[in-house]
N, C-alpha and C positions, 0 to 999 in steps of 0.2 A: 141795903144796897142803894147805890146811887141810881139816878134815873136810867143812865146807860153808861157802859164802859166800852170805849171804842179802841180798836187797834188798826193802825195803818199797815200798808204793805211794807215788806222788808227790802230796803235798798241793798243790804249786803248779800242777801240770797239771790237777788236779780243779778248783781255783779258776778257772783260766783258762777251762776249758770251761764252767763255770757262768756266768762273766761273759759269754762269747760267746752262750750260750743266752739269758741275760737281755736282752742287747742286741738279739738277733734278735726275741725276743718283744715287746720294747718297740716295735721298728720296725713289726711287723705289727699291733700293737694300739694304735698311736698314734691320736690323733683324726684326723690327716690321712688315714691309710689307711682308717679307718672311714667318713669322709666320702665316699670314693670308691665305697664299696659301695652300689650303688643297685638291684641286682637279685639274684635268687636264685643265679645263677652266681657272682657276686662273693662272696656269703656262703658258698657251698660252698668256694671257693678259700681264703677266710679261715679257715674252720673246719678244712679239711684241713691248712693250714699250722700252725695252733695245735696240733692233735692230733699232728702230726709232731714238733713241738718238745717237747711234753709226753712223747711216747714216747721221744725221745732223752734227755730229762732223767731219766726213770725208768730207762732202760737204764744210763746212767752212774752213777746212784745205786746201783742194785742190783749192777752188775758191778764197780764200782771204789770208790765212796765208802764203802759199808758195810764192805767188807773193810778198807779203809784205816783207818776209824775204830775197827775192832776190833783193829788192829795186826797184821793178817795179812801173810804174806810174799807178795810179788808174783812174785819171780824168785829161783831158787836154782841155784847151781852146786855140785855135790857129787862124790863119788868115782865115782858111777855115770854121771852125765851132767848134763843141764840140765833143770830143772823150771820150767815157766812156769805159775804158778797162775792168772794172769789169763786165759790162753788155753786152759788145761786140756790141756797136753801135756807129755810126758816124752820126751826123746830121749837115748839112751845114747851114750857116747863112741865105741863101736865101730861104731855105725850112721852116724855123720856122715862124709860124703865131702867136704864143702866148707862154708864159711861166708862170708857177705858182710855187711858193715856198710854200710848206705845211709843217709846223712844228708842230708835235704832241708831246706827252709825250715820246714816245720811237722811233719814226721814223721821220726823216726829209727827205722829198722827193722833188725832182725837176722834174716837168712835162714839157715836150716839146710838143707843139701842131703843127701839120704840115698838109699839103695836101699830100695825098698819090698819087701814080702814076696814078690812075684812077680818080683823082679829089676829092675823098672822104676825109673827115677830119679824121685824125688819131692822136694818141698820143703815147708817150713813156715816161717812168719815170725812175728815178734812185734814189736809197737810198744814201743820202749824209753821212749817218752815217759811212760808210766804207771809206770815204775820209778824210784825215788828213787836214782839213781846215774848216774855218767858213762858214756855209751855206749861211748866208746873204751876206758875201763878194763875194762868188762865184756867187750868184744870181745877185748882183750889177754889177760885171764885165760882165756877159752875157747880162744883160740889157743894159749896156753902149755900148757894141758891136752891139747889135740890133738897138739901136738908131742911130749909125753911118751908119749901112748898110741899114736899113729899117725904115725910119722915121714914117711910118703909121702903125706900128704893135701895138698890144694891150697887156697889161700886167695885171695880177691879182696876188694878194698875200694874203694868209690867215695866 
């Protein structure tokens, strides 16, 4: 393995999310939806929906878009383990007991299973949609590193 393999944030996924948010904001702020609002309860629902969308917009901007624009690394595979900068976790090769790649229609997730400090089994997952790389390629690299480090680990893929 190279010293480290890095993946940056995905421009396309950021743009898709901004497009969906803009579409949702348009739908709730269109003249048709404003015409339906005739009392204070409707106005509260409308205001809550707008505030929720603005909050999601700010979250995506702060959490993903600003680091992407600054050229930051989103996901890293190195000699020690896996570092997910977007979710703020580091997991070492020796701690991983299993991994699973789950590819759905809108979410591609990579699950890491490990033993916690008290011996209990635990897991952490990351959405690979925010990573500018192929999910299967990332999974295969991690799987190959686990084969080198821990020959008796188990794998599952759906």
